N, C-alpha and C positions, 0 to 999 in steps of 0.2 A: 504494500500500500504506500501511497505517497503521504507526506506530512500533512497535506491538506485533508486527505481522507481520515488519517489517524486522529486529527484534532477536531473534526466535524462534530458539533454538538457537545464539545467539552469546554470546560473553563480553563483548561491547561493551555498555556501558550505554545506556539509552534517552536519557539526557541527552547523551551523546557523539554518538549518531546524530543527535539533534535539532540539535545545534550544527553538525555537518557539513552537514546539510540546509539550515540557514539560510544558510550560506555559499554553497552551491550555488544556493539560491533568489536570493540577491543577484546572482549571476553569470548568472542567467537559465536555468540548466540544469534546474531542477525548479520545480514550483509546488505549492501546497497548497490544499486546499479542506476546509472544515469539514463533517463528516458526523456528526451527533449529537454525541457527546462527544469524538470523535477527529478529528484532521487526517489526511486522506488525501493522500499525496504521489504526484506523477506526474512522470515524466521527460519532458523536452522533447527528443525524439530529434533534431530538426533542429539545435538549439543544441549538443547533444553532438557531432554530426557536424562542425559548424563548429569547435568547440574541438579536436577530434581532428585536423582538417586543419591548424590553426595549430600544434599541438604537433608534428605530423609535419614541417612546414616548419622549425621551430626545431631539431628533432632533426637534420635533414639539414644545416643550417647548422653545427651543432656538430661533426658528423661530418667535414664538409669542413675546418673550422678545425683540428680535431685531426689530420687527415691532413696538412695543410700543415705543422703544427708538427712532426709526426713526421719528415716529409721533411727539414725544416730541421735538426732535431737529429741525425738519422742521416746527414745530408748529404753 
C-alpha cells in the first residue's frame, strides 16, 4: 500500500507512518518499491512470523520468571 492509503481515515500523520515504516524496513519486516510518485510498501509475512515467534518465546520466559517471583514472594 502507499502512504496515502495507509493513512486514509487515520489521525496519524503521513510523516509518522513513514518513520515507523522505515524502522520496520531496517528490521526486514517491510520493503518498499517506487511506483510513479509514490512508494508502495509490502509486508514480508515470513519475517513477521519469525518476529512473532521470538516475541512469543520472550513472553513465555517473562511469564515463567514472574511466576517464580510470585511463588517466592507469597512463599
